[in-house]
Each structure stands twice: as structure tokens, then as C-alpha cells.
N, C-alpha and C positions, 0 to 999 in steps of 0.2 A: 790739349789745347795750348796755343802759344800766347804770348803776351797780348797781342792785338785782340785775340778772341776773348781773353779775360777782361780786357778794358772795355770791350763792346758789350759784355754781359751786364746784368743788373747789378747796381751798386749795393743792393740789399743782399744779394747772394755772394758777391765778391767785393767786399769793401777794400779800400786802400788805406794803409796806415803809414804815416810818415814818422820816422824816428830820427831825432837829431840831438846833438849835444857836443860837449867838449871832453877831451880825454876819453875815459871809458864809460862815463855816465851819460845817458841820454833820456829824453822823454819821448813818448809816443802819443800821437793824436790822429784822429780820423781826418782823412783828406776828402774834402767835399767839392773840389774844383773840377774843371773840365777833365774828362777821362781820355786824354791823349798823351802820348810820350812827350811831346813838346811842352805841354802845360805842366806836366809833372817835373820834367827836367828844369823848367824855369823856377818852379817852386823850390826844388832842391838847391838850385843855385842861390836863391835868396836865403835859404836856411843856412847855407855854408858860410855866408858872410865873407866872401873873398878869401877863403882858406882858413879862417879862424875856428871853424866848427866843421863837423862831419854831418852828413844826412843821407838817409836812404828811404826808398818807398817800396813797400811790400804789398802785394795784392793777395788776398785770401784765396787759396785753392781748395783745400778740404781739411777735414779732421782725420788725423791718423790715430792709431791706438794710444800713442803717448802724448802727442802735441798737435797743435794746429800747424798746417803747412802753408807756406806762402811762396810767391815768386817775386824776385826783385824786378821792379818795373823797368829798370834801365839796362840790365845785362842778362836777365832771364834765369839767374841762379835760383835754385830752389832751396829753401831752408825754413827755419822757425818763423812763424807769423807772430809778431809781437802783440802783446795785450796793450790796450789803451791805459795810460797812467791815470 
């Protein structure tokens, strides 16, 4: 599946987590907004505070043997799906 297909899927099956912070430390929360790239990018822009902070959005893909796997909503990179703080 690609990013658009995951965004169109059920939020219960494929939740989106936003992680943002300063330096190396960040917090993670459930994203409950509109499930479009534009809406997610606007949310990330607000989280980044004009460059003072970093932010990313990951959508849940599946569980692997070791970890949960997610896809970055903006660039499609696959990696670790963060837990909510």
C-alpha cells in the first residue's frame, strides 16, 4: 500500500501519531485531524514553530516480530512507529 491508501484506510486500523520536540527529545500524540497530506503537513508546520522545533507524522502499517512499523506521512519512509506518551 502507498501513503494515500493508508490515509484512506480506517483510522482504527491505521492511526497516525505526531511526534514533535526540541533537540533529541520529543513527545508523541494521536493525530485526529483530517486524513489528507495537506492537513497533516499544515499540522506539522504549526508543530515546528517556524523552525524552533521538529515534527513528523507516522501512520501505523503493521506489527513486525520486534516492533511496530509505520510510514512517514510526508516522505513515505518506513520505520519505527512511535508509542503515545
